[in-house]
Backbone bond lengths (Angstrom), bond angles and torsions (degrees), N, CA, C in turn:
res aa  C-N    CA-C-N  psi(-1)  N-CA   C-N-CA  omega(-1)  CA-C   N-CA-C  phi
1 X - - - 1.451 - - 1.533 108.19 -
2 X 1.309 115.60 132.37 1.465 119.58 -177.85 1.527 110.76 -70.94
3 X 1.321 115.03 160.10 1.460 121.20 -179.98 1.528 110.58 -62.39
4 X 1.327 116.84 -39.55 1.469 121.77 179.58 1.527 110.77 -63.15
5 X 1.317 116.96 -43.29 1.468 121.31 179.83 1.525 110.57 -65.44
6 X 1.329 116.79 -39.03 1.464 120.68 176.90 1.527 110.75 -61.71
7 X 1.334 115.93 -44.43 1.463 120.22 179.70 1.530 111.19 -63.21
8 X 1.315 116.66 -41.75 1.468 120.88 177.85 1.528 110.12 -63.74
9 X 1.318 117.13 -43.11 1.468 121.33 178.90 1.524 111.36 -62.19
10 X 1.322 116.88 -44.01 1.466 121.44 178.98 1.532 110.07 -64.43
11 X 1.323 116.58 -42.01 1.470 120.61 179.15 1.528 110.86 -63.61
12 X 1.325 117.30 -42.76 1.471 120.96 178.67 1.527 111.06 -64.84
13 X 1.320 116.82 -41.99 1.461 120.64 177.85 1.527 110.59 -62.64
14 X 1.327 116.37 -43.80 1.471 120.35 178.40 1.517 110.38 -62.66
15 X 1.320 117.07 -41.07 1.464 121.31 178.44 1.531 110.88 -63.12
16 X 1.312 117.29 -42.34 1.475 121.06 177.59 1.523 111.12 -63.10
17 X 1.312 117.13 -42.14 1.467 120.96 179.15 1.526 110.54 -64.01
18 X 1.316 116.77 -43.42 1.470 120.96 178.57 1.532 110.16 -64.21
19 X 1.324 117.18 -43.26 1.470 121.10 179.70 1.531 110.30 -62.58
20 X 1.337 117.59 -43.56 1.471 120.47 178.94 1.527 110.40 -64.68
21 X 1.321 117.61 -41.78 1.467 120.86 179.08 1.523 110.57 -62.12
22 X 1.327 117.53 -43.73 1.466 121.28 178.77 1.528 110.13 -64.95
23 X 1.328 116.84 -41.86 1.460 122.04 179.25 1.529 110.73 -60.54
24 X 1.323 116.91 -47.09 1.464 119.88 -178.57 1.522 112.14 -71.97
25 X 1.326 117.44 -26.40 1.468 120.34 -179.66 1.524 112.21 -77.70
26 X 1.328 117.86 -36.10 1.463 119.91 -171.30 1.525 114.92 -112.28
27 X 1.315 118.97 -34.55 1.468 121.17 -173.35 1.529 114.04 -61.87
28 X 1.342 120.62 -46.34 1.468 119.13 -176.13 1.535 113.39 -58.57
29 X 1.314 118.26 -46.52 1.471 120.26 179.99 1.521 110.50 -65.13
30 X 1.332 116.85 -39.41 1.468 119.58 178.41 1.523 110.85 -63.53
31 X 1.329 116.76 -41.20 1.466 120.64 179.45 1.523 110.10 -65.56
32 X 1.340 116.80 -47.05 1.461 119.36 -178.92 1.522 111.04 -61.84
33 X 1.322 116.87 -43.72 1.468 119.59 179.90 1.522 111.48 -63.18
34 X 1.335 117.58 -34.36 1.469 119.56 -179.91 1.526 111.84 -75.94
35 X 1.326 117.76 -30.69 1.470 120.92 -177.79 1.528 113.42 -90.42
36 X 1.312 117.66 -24.82 1.464 122.03 -175.25 1.526 109.60 -124.24
37 X 1.311 115.21 69.20 1.459 120.82 -175.77 1.525 111.02 -79.52
38 X 1.325 114.45 145.06 1.463 120.30 170.06 1.516 107.18 -94.38
39 X 1.315 116.06 128.14 1.450 120.31 179.89 1.519 109.99 -90.31
40 X 1.314 115.14 144.14 1.460 119.59 177.01 1.531 109.00 -68.00
41 X 1.300 116.48 139.55 1.458 120.31 178.26 1.521 109.11 -153.85
42 X 1.303 114.27 161.00 1.462 120.67 174.79 1.522 106.91 -101.28
43 X 1.330 117.81 120.90 1.462 119.66 -179.36 1.532 111.14 -58.61
44 X 1.305 115.19 140.33 1.458 120.88 179.09 1.525 110.19 -82.27
45 X 1.317 115.62 149.92 1.462 119.70 172.55 1.532 107.07 -78.55
46 X 1.310 116.73 128.40 1.463 121.27 -179.62 1.522 107.86 -110.26
47 X 1.310 114.49 120.37 1.467 119.18 -178.03 1.526 110.23 -72.19
48 X 1.305 116.16 163.83 1.472 121.96 178.61 1.528 110.53 -61.04
49 X 1.340 117.04 -38.31 1.472 120.46 179.16 1.531 111.39 -63.36
50 X 1.322 116.23 -44.17 1.465 120.00 179.55 1.524 109.89 -66.80
51 X 1.307 117.87 -41.83 1.474 121.53 177.45 1.517 110.25 -59.93
52 X 1.337 117.76 -42.75 1.463 121.51 179.17 1.529 110.62 -63.79
53 X 1.331 116.75 -41.36 1.468 120.41 177.55 1.529 109.86 -63.50
54 X 1.317 117.01 -46.88 1.465 121.52 179.73 1.525 110.86 -56.67
55 X 1.317 116.41 -41.70 1.462 121.14 -178.74 1.525 112.74 -66.01
56 X 1.325 117.94 -21.92 1.472 122.33 179.15 1.529 112.28 -86.66
57 X 1.322 116.85 -19.68 1.462 121.22 -174.92 1.525 111.88 -86.76
58 X 1.317 115.66 157.80 1.457 121.55 169.40 1.523 105.86 -98.40
59 X 1.326 115.97 110.19 1.461 122.06 -176.15 1.519 108.51 -94.22
60 X 1.352 115.51 125.73 1.462 120.92 -175.12 1.525 110.84 -130.64
61 X 1.324 115.35 145.08 1.457 122.72 172.08 1.525 105.63 -127.62
62 X 1.314 116.77 125.99 1.457 120.64 -171.81 1.526 114.43 -98.72
63 X 1.353 117.63 12.40 1.463 116.87 179.33 1.529 110.84 -160.21
64 X 1.315 116.44 119.38 1.467 122.43 170.85 1.525 108.34 -148.85
65 X 1.311 116.14 131.94 1.469 122.54 -178.62 1.524 112.77 -91.87
66 X 1.301 117.64 27.43 1.462 123.16 -175.72 1.524 112.60 -53.22
67 X 1.320 117.90 -39.87 1.473 121.18 -175.62 1.531 112.93 -67.71
68 X 1.325 116.62 -14.66 1.459 120.90 178.79 1.525 111.72 -69.68
69 X 1.324 116.31 -27.24 1.457 121.14 -171.47 1.523 111.81 -102.03
70 X 1.319 116.16 148.74 1.461 121.66 178.19 1.524 110.36 -85.04
71 X 1.308 114.91 70.96 1.456 121.48 174.27 1.511 107.40 -132.79
72 X 1.314 115.50 158.88 1.459 121.21 179.25 1.527 108.77 -86.05
73 X 1.317 116.80 115.49 1.468 123.09 -179.09 1.531 111.29 -60.12
74 X 1.324 117.62 -24.43 1.460 121.10 -177.69 1.531 112.79 -84.33
75 X 1.337 116.73 -10.02 1.470 121.57 -178.95 1.522 110.29 -105.41
76 X 1.325 116.71 136.37 1.456 120.35 178.64 1.520 110.49 -71.34
77 X 1.320 115.74 135.66 1.461 121.97 176.93 1.528 108.41 -116.23
78 X 1.305 116.27 161.92 1.461 119.56 178.54 1.527 111.78 -104.50
79 X 1.331 116.18 14.11 1.458 120.87 177.65 1.522 108.48 -154.93
80 X 1.317 115.16 168.57 1.453 120.66 168.01 1.508 116.77 78.64
81 X 1.313 113.67 -162.53 1.454 121.83 -177.06 1.528 111.07 -62.33
82 X 1.304 115.04 171.48 1.462 120.87 -174.49 1.521 112.30 -66.67
83 X 1.330 114.41 160.14 1.460 122.30 172.33 1.529 106.46 -140.46
84 X 1.318 116.03 163.08 1.457 120.76 -174.15 1.535 113.36 -60.21
85 X 1.324 119.99 -45.12 1.473 118.05 179.12 1.534 113.15 -58.34
86 X 1.338 117.50 -40.81 1.471 119.22 179.72 1.522 111.12 -71.59
87 X 1.326 117.33 -33.80 1.468 119.53 176.79 1.526 110.57 -63.78
88 X 1.325 116.17 -44.05 1.471 120.27 178.52 1.522 110.75 -62.67
89 X 1.320 115.67 -45.12 1.471 120.28 -179.23 1.532 110.77 -60.40
90 X 1.315 116.81 -35.89 1.465 121.51 -179.44 1.515 114.18 -84.00
91 X 1.316 117.49 -1.70 1.461 120.27 178.87 1.524 113.83 75.06
92 X 1.326 117.08 25.79 1.465 120.82 179.61 1.523 109.21 -75.39
93 X 1.337 116.35 133.30 1.461 120.97 179.95 1.521 113.18 -98.91
94 X 1.326 116.93 -36.95 1.465 121.17 -177.83 1.527 108.48 -135.44
95 X 1.339 115.31 129.38 1.464 120.61 177.63 1.513 108.73 -127.33
96 X 1.326 116.84 125.54 1.459 122.16 175.67 1.521 107.97 -91.56
97 X 1.327 116.84 117.05 1.455 121.90 176.78 1.523 108.28 -97.42
98 X 1.311 116.39 124.89 1.460 121.41 -177.30 1.525 110.91 -89.63
99 X 1.314 116.06 160.63 1.457 121.48 168.45 1.520 106.38 -109.83
100 X 1.310 115.63 120.39 1.458 121.32 -177.73 1.521 107.59 -97.31
101 X 1.306 116.34 119.39 1.463 119.52 -178.32 1.519 112.89 -111.07
102 X 1.328 117.36 -24.24 1.466 119.73 -179.55 1.519 108.75 -154.95
103 X 1.308 115.13 141.77 1.461 121.98 176.44 1.519 106.83 -143.14
104 X 1.325 116.83 109.59 1.468 118.68 -176.62 1.518 112.78 -65.78
105 X 1.359 116.72 142.82 1.457 117.61 175.30 1.519 108.61 -67.33
106 X 1.312 114.24 145.77 1.459 119.25 -177.77 1.518 112.32 72.83
107 X 1.318 117.07 22.86 1.463 121.52 -176.83 1.524 110.35 -53.76
108 X 1.337 115.08 137.27 1.456 119.90 178.22 1.523 110.07 -150.13
109 X 1.304 116.11 169.68 1.463 121.29 -176.82 1.521 113.42 -75.46
110 X 1.316 117.71 -26.75 1.460 120.45 -174.15 1.516 113.76 -77.76
111 X 1.334 116.86 -47.10 1.460 119.52 -176.15 1.521 110.48 -162.37
112 X 1.329 115.68 137.16 1.454 122.35 174.61 1.521 107.63 -134.70
113 X 1.299 115.55 136.87 1.460 118.72 179.48 1.520 109.87 -103.73
114 X 1.305 115.99 152.13 1.464 120.87 -178.80 1.524 112.07 -76.31
115 X 1.328 117.24 -14.38 1.463 119.06 -177.04 1.530 113.19 -93.28
116 X 1.335 117.93 3.74 1.463 119.18 178.47 1.523 109.72 -74.76
117 X 1.339 115.45 160.26 1.460 118.17 178.50 1.528 109.34 -65.96
118 X 1.311 115.90 158.59 1.463 122.28 -171.61 1.517 111.27 -108.21
119 X 1.337 116.94 123.90 1.460 121.74 179.85 1.533 112.78 -70.05
120 X 1.311 118.15 -27.03 1.463 121.27 -173.27 1.530 111.58 -72.54
121 X 1.322 117.51 -30.26 1.466 119.65 179.67 1.531 110.68 -58.19
122 X 1.314 116.69 -51.56 1.463 120.25 -179.27 1.531 110.69 -63.75
123 X 1.327 116.99 -38.72 1.461 120.20 178.57 1.537 110.92 -64.64
124 X 1.330 116.96 -40.89 1.469 120.93 178.29 1.529 110.62 -62.19
125 X 1.318 116.37 -42.31 1.472 120.46 177.82 1.524 109.44 -64.42
126 X 1.330 116.54 -46.26 1.468 121.08 -177.25 1.524 112.27 -62.96
127 X 1.323 116.76 -34.00 1.459 119.88 -178.05 1.523 113.08 -88.21
128 X 1.324 116.28 -0.21 1.457 119.72 177.33 1.523 113.39 75.18
129 X 1.339 116.42 28.48 1.462 118.99 175.64 1.528 108.76 -64.43
130 X 1.331 117.74 157.71 1.470 119.92 178.22 1.535 111.52 -55.20
131 X 1.320 115.69 145.09 1.464 121.64 -177.04 1.529 111.59 -55.22
132 X 1.335 118.21 -34.48 1.471 119.31 -177.92 1.530 112.46 -66.33
133 X 1.339 118.51 -15.16 1.472 120.61 177.41 1.525 111.95 -84.29
134 X 1.309 117.67 -15.87 1.456 120.53 -174.86 1.525 112.72 -65.53
135 X 1.310 118.04 -30.49 1.465 120.31 -177.53 1.511 114.72 -122.43
136 X 1.325 118.04 5.99 1.463 120.42 -175.47 1.525 111.16 -128.01
137 X 1.334 115.55 119.34 1.464 120.18 177.46 1.527 110.49 -64.83
138 X 1.322 116.77 -37.23 1.471 120.55 178.24 1.529 110.32 -62.48
139 X 1.321 117.64 -46.82 1.467 121.12 -179.31 1.531 111.47 -63.68
140 X 1.320 116.83 -33.18 1.467 120.22 176.12 1.531 110.32 -64.68
141 X 1.320 115.99 -44.65 1.469 119.99 179.17 1.524 110.61 -64.09
142 X 1.323 117.10 -43.67 1.466 120.74 179.57 1.526 111.46 -64.69
143 X 1.324 117.02 -38.86 1.465 121.34 178.67 1.531 110.64 -62.19
144 X 1.339 116.24 -45.94 1.464 120.01 -179.98 1.529 111.31 -67.91
145 X 1.327 117.41 -36.25 1.469 120.65 176.79 1.530 110.13 -63.91
146 X 1.322 116.73 -38.98 1.468 120.11 177.82 1.522 110.89 -66.12
147 X 1.336 117.40 -38.84 1.468 120.48 176.42 1.533 109.81 -58.48
148 X 1.325 116.59 -43.19 1.466 120.34 179.78 1.541 110.01 -66.49
149 X 1.316 116.49 -44.47 1.464 119.99 179.65 1.526 110.84 -60.59
150 X 1.322 117.13 -42.57 1.472 121.02 178.04 1.527 110.77 -63.49
151 X 1.316 117.24 -38.10 1.468 121.25 178.85 1.524 110.35 -66.08
152 X 1.315 117.17 -43.75 1.476 121.07 178.37 1.520 110.04 -60.80
153 X 1.331 116.56 -40.91 1.457 121.34 179.04 1.535 110.85 -61.32
154 X 1.331 116.33 -42.50 1.467 119.75 179.37 1.509 110.75 -68.59
């Protein structure tokens, strides 16, 4: 192999490494912010009676995709899926955290086919998930379960 070809190969490899590093550093947060937007709202005035009623209730949410994203569940964020500080602030008593293993491209309410391309594969690669999660729905579920277990431990 000529010296020029070696230099070109090294330059291309370096460019690929830089591109992957930039992709993993910026793409996941950009994707999460675009998919999980916070809408502007005016906070409602909550009367003492309503606050007292709320405090007596068991408040539950049965679906949050928090484990899909590379964020610390114990740290408050200003965007995206729920985190523990915001759950506490909102008086949430029970939160069901889901494990997302597949999300078809073009997902819609009317019909989704199992043969469509999968959005989670690219997200797993972008977030630097272990290689075994890139092609295995089981490994994706186990990875997210481990993230939750590690969070509970902390």
